[in-house]
C-alpha positions as CSV (number, residue, x, y, z in Angstrom):
1,M,119.6,106.7,164.1
2,K,122.8,108.1,166.1
3,G,121.4,111.4,165.9
4,K,118.0,110.4,167.6
5,G,119.7,108.4,170.3
6,Q,121.6,111.4,171.4
7,G,118.3,113.7,170.8
8,G,116.6,111.2,173.3
9,A,119.5,111.2,175.7
10,R,119.7,114.9,175.8
11,R,115.7,115.1,176.5
12,L,116.1,112.6,179.4
13,V,118.9,114.9,180.8
14,L,116.9,117.7,180.6
15,Q,113.8,116.3,182.0
16,F,115.7,115.0,185.2
17,A,117.1,118.6,185.3
18,A,113.9,119.9,185.6
19,A,112.7,117.4,187.9
20,V,115.4,118.2,190.4
21,F,114.9,121.8,190.0
22,W,111.3,122.0,190.6
23,I,111.7,119.5,193.7
24,G,114.5,121.7,195.1
25,L,112.5,124.8,194.8
26,W,109.9,122.7,197.0
27,Q,112.3,121.8,199.3
28,V,113.3,125.6,199.7
29,V,109.7,126.8,200.0
30,S,109.0,124.1,202.4
31,M,111.8,125.5,204.7
32,R,110.8,129.3,204.4
33,G,109.3,129.9,208.1
34,T,105.8,129.9,208.1
35,L,105.4,128.5,204.8
36,G,106.6,125.2,206.2
37,I,103.6,124.9,208.0
38,F,101.5,124.9,205.1
39,I,104.1,122.8,202.9
40,A,105.4,119.7,203.7
41,S,108.7,118.9,202.3
42,P,109.6,116.3,199.6
43,W,110.9,114.1,202.3
44,Q,108.2,114.4,204.7
45,T,105.7,113.7,202.0
46,V,107.3,110.5,200.8
47,Q,107.9,109.0,204.1
48,R,104.1,110.0,204.8
49,F,103.3,108.2,201.6
50,F,105.0,105.0,202.2
51,E,103.9,105.1,205.8
52,L,100.3,105.2,204.5
53,C,100.9,102.3,201.8
54,L,101.3,100.0,204.8
55,T,98.0,100.6,206.1
56,L,94.7,98.9,205.1
57,P,92.5,101.8,205.3
58,F,94.7,103.8,202.8
59,W,94.1,100.9,200.1
60,K,90.5,100.8,201.1
61,A,89.8,104.5,200.6
62,L,91.6,104.2,197.3
63,L,89.8,101.2,195.9
64,Y,86.5,102.9,197.2
65,T,87.3,106.1,195.3
66,T,88.8,104.6,192.1
67,G,85.8,102.1,191.8
68,R,83.1,104.8,191.9
69,I,85.1,107.3,189.6
70,L,85.5,104.5,187.0
71,T,81.9,103.3,187.4
72,G,80.7,107.0,186.5
73,F,83.3,106.9,183.7
74,F,82.5,103.7,182.1
75,L,78.7,104.7,182.2
76,A,79.6,108.0,180.5
77,V,81.6,106.2,177.9
78,T,78.9,103.6,177.2
79,A,76.0,106.5,176.9
80,G,78.4,108.9,174.9
81,T,79.2,106.4,172.3
82,V,75.7,105.3,172.0
83,L,74.4,108.5,171.7
84,S,76.9,109.9,169.1
85,A,76.6,106.8,166.8
86,L,72.9,107.5,167.0
87,T,73.4,110.8,165.9
88,A,75.0,109.6,162.6
89,G,71.4,108.2,161.3
90,F,69.6,110.8,163.3
91,Y,70.8,114.5,162.9
92,W,68.2,116.0,165.0
93,L,69.4,114.2,168.1
94,D,72.6,116.1,167.9
95,I,70.4,119.6,167.8
96,F,68.5,118.1,170.7
97,L,71.3,116.8,172.7
98,M,74.0,119.7,172.3
99,P,72.5,122.6,174.6
100,V,72.6,119.9,177.2
101,M,76.3,118.7,176.5
102,R,77.3,122.3,176.2
103,L,75.5,123.4,179.7
104,I,77.2,120.4,181.5
105,R,80.5,121.6,180.1
106,T,80.2,125.2,181.1
107,V,78.8,125.0,184.7
108,P,81.1,124.4,187.6
109,V,81.5,121.2,189.0
110,V,80.8,122.7,192.4
111,S,77.2,123.7,191.3
112,F,76.4,120.2,190.3
113,V,77.8,118.6,193.4
114,I,75.6,121.2,195.4
115,L,72.6,120.5,193.6
116,A,73.4,116.1,193.5
117,L,73.8,116.6,197.3
118,I,70.1,117.9,197.5
119,M,68.8,115.1,195.5
120,V,71.0,112.1,196.2
121,S,72.7,110.5,198.8
122,S,76.7,111.1,198.9
123,R,77.1,107.5,198.5
124,Y,76.3,108.1,194.9
125,L,77.7,111.6,194.6
126,T,81.2,110.5,193.3
127,Q,79.7,108.0,190.2
128,L,77.0,111.2,189.2
129,I,79.7,113.7,189.1
130,S,82.3,111.5,187.2
131,F,79.5,110.5,185.0
132,L,78.4,113.9,184.1
133,M,81.9,115.6,183.7
134,A,82.9,112.8,181.4
135,L,79.8,112.5,179.2
136,P,79.9,115.5,177.0
137,V,83.5,115.0,176.3
138,V,83.4,111.4,175.1
139,Y,79.9,112.3,173.3
140,M,81.7,115.2,171.3
141,N,84.9,113.4,170.6
142,V,83.6,110.3,169.2
143,K,80.6,112.3,167.1
144,N,83.6,114.2,165.4
145,G,85.2,111.0,164.8
146,I,82.4,109.6,163.1
147,S,81.4,112.6,161.2
148,Q,85.2,112.8,159.6
149,M,84.8,109.0,158.4
150,D,85.4,108.6,154.6
151,P,81.9,108.8,152.8
152,G,83.2,106.5,150.3
153,L,83.5,103.5,152.5
154,K,80.1,104.0,153.5
155,E,78.7,103.9,149.9
156,M,80.9,100.9,149.4
157,A,79.4,99.0,152.2
158,G,76.0,100.1,151.0
159,V,77.0,98.6,147.6
160,F,78.1,95.1,148.7
161,R,75.4,95.1,151.4
162,V,77.8,94.7,154.1
163,T,75.9,93.6,157.3
164,L,75.8,95.9,160.5
165,W,78.2,94.0,162.7
166,R,80.7,93.9,159.8
167,K,80.0,97.7,159.3
168,I,80.5,98.5,162.9
169,W,83.8,96.2,163.5
170,F,85.8,96.6,160.3
171,M,84.8,100.2,159.4
172,Y,83.6,102.3,162.4
173,V,85.8,101.0,164.9
174,P,89.1,101.3,163.2
175,Q,88.4,104.9,161.8
176,V,86.7,106.3,165.1
177,M,89.4,104.7,167.6
178,S,91.8,107.7,167.3
179,A,89.1,110.1,168.3
180,F,87.8,107.4,170.7
181,E,91.0,107.1,172.6
182,T,91.5,110.8,172.7
183,G,88.2,111.7,174.3
184,T,88.0,109.0,176.7
185,A,91.6,109.7,177.8
186,L,90.4,113.1,178.4
187,A,86.9,111.9,180.1
188,L,89.1,109.9,182.2
189,G,91.0,113.0,183.6
190,F,87.9,115.1,183.9
191,A,86.2,112.3,185.6
192,W,88.9,111.5,188.1
193,K,89.3,115.4,189.0
194,S,85.9,115.9,189.3
195,G,85.0,113.0,191.4
196,L,87.8,113.6,193.9
197,A,86.3,117.6,194.1
198,A,82.9,116.1,194.8
199,E,84.1,114.0,197.4
200,V,85.9,116.9,199.2
201,I,82.8,118.7,199.2
202,G,80.4,115.7,200.1
203,I,82.7,114.0,202.1
204,P,81.3,110.3,201.7
205,S,82.6,108.2,204.5
206,G,85.7,105.9,203.4
207,S,86.7,108.0,200.6
208,V,90.1,109.9,199.6
209,G,88.0,112.9,199.7
210,E,87.1,112.2,203.2
211,R,90.9,111.7,204.0
212,L,91.6,115.0,202.3
213,Q,89.1,116.9,204.0
214,Q,90.4,115.6,207.5
215,A,93.9,116.6,206.6
216,K,92.7,119.9,205.6
217,V,90.5,120.4,209.2
218,Y,93.7,119.3,210.9
219,L,96.3,121.1,209.0
220,N,98.1,117.7,208.7
221,T,100.1,118.9,205.4
222,P,102.2,115.8,205.2
223,D,99.1,113.8,205.1
224,L,97.4,116.2,202.4
225,F,100.5,115.7,200.3
226,A,100.9,112.2,200.6
227,W,97.3,111.6,199.6
228,T,97.6,114.0,196.6
229,L,100.8,111.8,195.5
230,A,99.0,108.9,195.8
231,V,96.1,110.4,193.7
232,V,98.7,111.5,191.0
233,F,100.0,107.9,190.6
234,V,96.7,106.4,190.4
235,S,95.2,108.9,187.8
236,V,98.7,108.4,185.9
237,L,98.3,104.4,186.1
238,L,94.8,104.6,184.9
239,E,95.3,106.9,182.0
240,K,98.3,104.4,181.0
241,G,96.4,101.3,181.8
242,W,93.2,102.7,179.5
243,R,95.6,103.5,176.5
244,W,97.3,100.2,176.8
245,L,93.7,98.4,176.8
246,L,92.5,100.3,173.8
247,H,95.8,99.7,171.9
248,C,95.3,96.0,172.6
249,F,91.9,95.5,171.8
250,G,91.0,98.4,169.9
251,N,91.3,97.2,166.4
252,P,89.7,94.0,164.9
253,A,91.8,90.8,164.8
254,P,92.0,90.4,161.4
255,V,93.1,94.0,160.7
256,R,95.8,93.2,163.6
257,N,96.9,89.8,161.7
258,R,97.2,91.8,158.3
259,Q,99.5,94.4,160.0
260,K,101.7,91.9,161.5
261,G,102.1,90.3,158.1
262,E,102.7,92.8,156.2
263,K,105.7,93.9,158.9
264,K,107.2,90.4,158.2
265,R,107.4,90.7,154.5
């Protein structure tokens, strides 16, 4: 235990030293002549970030973008999970869908954004691009999780005639949860980045992408860095919050109660 504690403390010291190094390098670069015009210093970034936090348009833009990206993400999670579950019973469906999923993963985001702008309003651009970028990640991860399930459990469920609901909740969910968590966490990151990229190109009114585009046009680097800092914070909070929700509600209640009972013993 002592060795683990010392190792943890050493790791924290190294992480702190790494953070100080990179922030110091950032400060040095921002002070280098013409580079200072394009790179805001750490102090300018933090100062501008807190100034923005005191304004209502800042929070409106964050809520606008976050809400639309999460809408696309949840639609992708629902569609990807349902489609991957269907492939367990209909193998031909996976053969039919796989070319489309691979195409979505390989085509650049900007191509989808330009095509989407031709067909739909910029108001729906964020949801559509977030959905498209997250869908194949969820589909492939959940499908792989289902394919790696213990076949013995399926046979046992058939012998004892377990109902579909019980099979889903007590057999499929616990075994697929790890793949589901990994896939959806990755998909959330893809949805967030691609949704913001779509907003910068499509410039929907009232979005974070519009603010980033304005900062670029007017060469307002403190605003650009401050908005980027806000985006990073929201991204980390969303991922942590999503994983927390999955840990809280991802396991069937009887399973959690049994695990607690075993710990008490």
